[in-house]
N, C-alpha and C positions, 0 to 999 in steps of 0.2 A: 257737432249737433247733429241726431239723429233727426234726419222727416216725423214730423209728426204724423203727414199721413190722412188718410183721407176716413180710415173706417174704427175711429180708436172704440174700445170699449171696456165699459166700466166693470171693473172684475172683482167679485167678493172674493173675502175674505175667508178662505180656509177656518178650520175650528176644529181640533181634535177632539174621541171625547172626555179629555176634561176640562174645554175650554180653552185651550190655548194658539195660539196661533201655531197651525200647522204648514211651516217654509215651505218643506217639503213637496205638500200637494199644492203649496200655490206653486213651484216654481213649474211642476207638472200642468196647473193649469194653466199658466202662462202660455208656456208652449204651445197648448191646445191650440189656445185660443187665436196663437198669432198660425199653427198652420191649418186656422180654418176661413181663416180670413183679415183675420184682424191689423191693421196696419201699428195700430199701439194699443198702451191699457190709461187707465186710468186705476190708479192704484189706491186705495184707503180715504177713496169715495162716498160718499154717504151709500151707499150701493155697497162700496168694501170697509163698511164696519168703523169708517173711519172718527166718528164721534168718539167710540166706544175704546179705539187702541192706543197703549201710552204713545210716546213718545218714543220711546226706546222700541217696541217693537214699529212704528210705522217704520221711523230711519233701518233696521234689520231689513223687516219687508222687500222697499224700496231697495236696497244695498242686496237682496241676493234676488229678486225677483231682477235685476238689470243685470247681475252676472249669468241669472242662467240663460238668458234671451240674448244677451250682447248686443250687437246692431240690428238683427233681426229687424227691429220693432220700438218702436220711442216707449220710453216710461213715463207715465206724464203724474205727478206725484199729487195728493191733494191733503198738504200739510195746517191748514185753512184753521187759527183760534180765532178767540175774540180778543186778544191780547195781540196789538200788532209786533210788538219785541217778539212774543214768543211766535207768532209767524214768520219775523225774518228771519230770528231762535232757527227753527223746523224748517224754513225752503232754504236757509245755506248748509243746513247738516243733509239734505236732500240731494242738492249740487252735491256737494264734497263726495256721495254714495254711486255720481253722473245720474243722476236722474235725465229727463232732458226738456221736461219743459215743470209749471207749476201750475194746477187748477184751484183756485185762488177764491170762496165762496166770500161772497158780503157778509161781515163777519155778523151770524145771528145774533137775537135777542138786547144786542145794545142800542142799536137802533140811533148811528151817528149820524149827524145834518149830512147833507152832498159832500160840504167842505173837508168832511172828517175819512167821508170813504177815499175820495180822489187821494187824502194825505195819509191812509192808510196804506194804499197798495201803493203811492206812492215813496212811500220807505222799502217799503218791502222790496220793489223795481228798482232801487236809489241803490241799494246796499246786494241785495244777492249775485245779481246778470245774469239770469236765469229767465226761460222764454216762460212770459205767462199769460194764462190765458182765463180771465172775470167768469166767475158766475154767479150769476144774478139771479138769485129763486127768493121772491118776494115769498111764497108759500113758506120756506123756511124761515128766512131769520128777519119779516119781518119791518124792509126796508126793500123799496124798489129802485135798484140805480136808474138815476136817471141820462137820459140820450147826452145832455149838455155832458155831465159826470165824465160817461164812457167816454165819448168826442174829449176832454182833456186826457185824459187816462190815453189815449191812443197818440199823442204824441212822443207820450214815454219811448224810449228806445226796447221796452223788453216786453211791453203789454205786446202780445199773436193777437189773440180775437175774445169771443167773449160767449 
């Protein structure tokens, strides 16, 4: 696994004039960000239009950026979905194309209880085997993960940060 590093940039997703993902420009941008000092990149977070991209666009973007940068920097994928099964599927596909870690937000809109949050992350942890960074963002997800829930999650082998 590539080290995640200290300076991680949330990368925008470039689009062409027709509104399609511009994969070539994404590869150039990823390399430029690493050249300017970033240790790794978050791909398809909210800054990168993650909620608006199809699953196919996300997976292709992870694959193309990882291929373009190789081991020069970490690729941290943002494959979160409200549906735990869909999050597992996207996370596994991201792992299959070589991402170094996952940035998983608390499921937006669903408002699960703390035990539901724990079970959501535990299911992804237990299935995917990829380092996970929890993204607790109550202003977007309408729920705040408690410190107690985070403490329980940090006992799992793949949870590496918040």
